[in-house]
N, C-alpha and C positions, 0 to 999 in steps of 0.2 A: 650877279642878278639879285635884286631885292625881291623878297616875297611881296605880294600885292598889299598886304597889311603893313608893310614897312618893318616888321619885327625881326626878320631874319635876312642875312646876306649870304648867298651861296657863291663861293669863289673857287675857281679852279686854278691849279698852278701847273704850268706846262713844261718847265725845263728843269726844276729842281727835284723835289721829292715826288712830284706829280700826284699830289693829293686833291681830293674834292673835299671842301670843308664848308659846313653851314654854321654861321656864327650868329648867336643871339645878339642883336644889335645893342639892346639896352645895357647888357652886362659885358659886351664884347668877349664872351666866352663861347667856345665851340659847343654846339648842340649835337654835332655829327661830324665825323670825318671818315674818309675812306682813302685807302692807299690803292693807287692805280699805276700800272705799268703802261702808261700812254699819255698823250697830251690832251688836256681838256681844251677844246677850241670854242665851245659855246654852251652856255647854261640858260635855261628859260624856265620860268614858272608858268602854269596856266593862270588865266585871269582870276580864277576862283581860289587860287592858292593850293589846291588839292594835289597837284602833280608838279614835280620838278623833273626836268629832263636835261641830260648832258650829251654832247657829241664829243667823241674821242677819236683823234686820228694822229697818225705820225706823219712827219715831213718826208719828202722824197729823199733826202740825203742823211736822215736819221737812222740809227740802228732799228731793226724790227722791234716792235712792242707787242706785249700779249693782249692788252686792253685797247681795242679800237672799236668803232662803230657807235652804237646809241645805248643809253641806259635811261630808264624812267623809274622814279621812286614815288611812292604815295607820301605826301609831306607829313602826315600824321604817323608817327613811328618810323619814319625813314625807311620803308619797306620797298626793296627792289622788287618790281613786278614785271618789268620788260627789259629784254636784252637782246640786242642785234649786233653781231660782229660784222665788220666791214671796213675797207680802207678806201679813202679818197672821197668821202661824202662831202659835198660842198656846203650844204645848209641843212637846217631842220627847223620846224615850227610846231608849236602845240595849239590845238583848238583852244578856244577861251574857256570851255568846261573841262578840258583836259581829257576828253574821250578819244580825241584823234591826235596821232603823231604823223607828221608829213616830213619826208626827207628826200634829199636829191640822191638818187642812186648812184652807184660807183661809176656809171658810164657817163655821168654828168648831164644826160639829155632827157632823163625821166624822173618823174616824182612818184615816190611810193607813199601811200597813206595806209596807216595801221590803225585798226580799231583796238584801243588799248585794253578795253574790257575783255575781249575775247582773244587778242593776238592775231586776228584775221587781217591778212593783207588785202587791200582792195585792189582792183585792176590798176596797173601802172598808167600815169598820165603822161602821154608821149606825144608832144606836138612841137617841142623845140628842136632845132637843128644844131645849135651850138651849146655850150656849156651853161647851165643854169647856175647863177651865183647866188640868188637870193629867192626866198619864198616867205610868205607872211599870210596868216589868217586875218580876216576882218574881225573887228570887236564883236559883231553880232554872230560870227561863225558861218555866215552864209557864203562867203567867198574866200578862195585861196588865190593869192596873186603869185606869179612867178616871173622872174626876169633873167634874161640871159646876156651873154657876151655880145650877141649881134644887136642888142637893144630891143629885142622883142619882148613885150609885156603880154602875159596871158592872164585873164581872170577866169577862174574855174568855179563853177556853181557846185557847192558842197552837197546839195540835195542829190543830183544825178551825176556829178563829176564831169559834166560836159564843159568844153571851153565856152564860156558865155561871150568873151570878147577877146580878140588878138589885136594888139596895137603895135605896128612896126615903126621905125623911124626915130628911135631914141638913141642916145649914146649908150655904150655898154652899161647894163644895169647892175650896179654893185651893191645897192641898198634900196630896201622898200619899207614904207612905213604908212599905215592907215591913220587918218585923223580919228579922235575919239568917237565922233559920231558916224564914221565910215563915209563921210561925204566927199573926202579927198584922199588921194594916194600920192605920197611923195616918192620920187625916183631919184636916186643918187648914181652918178656915173664918174667917169674920169674927168673931174674937175667941174662938173655941172650938177645942178639940182633942178628938177622939174616938179 
């Protein structure tokens, strides 16, 4: 993942030394690296660049690893400030301002949102009946979208965390992406894009 200003690249290595590394793009020199006993499966920056989060998990046939779950660092100083252990999380997303971290709980059917400033977990979002594969915050931070294997799309209002809209009838939702002005939401499935 590139930092929003394009100056750093955060990379995770899943099968070799299992390091997480932040590289200064202009000099191609490491700015920060961390040795992990786990597979880095997703890395995201908040839109303001202030927070970097990584999701770590092990595969079903791999030997057990010590480092699983979620980690969040403040970009300035690379200070770890949030850590959550867990296995089998499907996806995670950071709010644009980096204040909220949402992730799919281990059961695959609920979303947990964490206030990163306090570490408080908000009540779980539980409306899906099948495994949630993707979640994404809108660029304005007002909506969290979630999509599952049954093709159900849910748009959550981040002010009160109620489901604003539930839309069935899609192919299994494996990817979600809001347009820059949040007027459109692209859904990717098994061989289709909507």
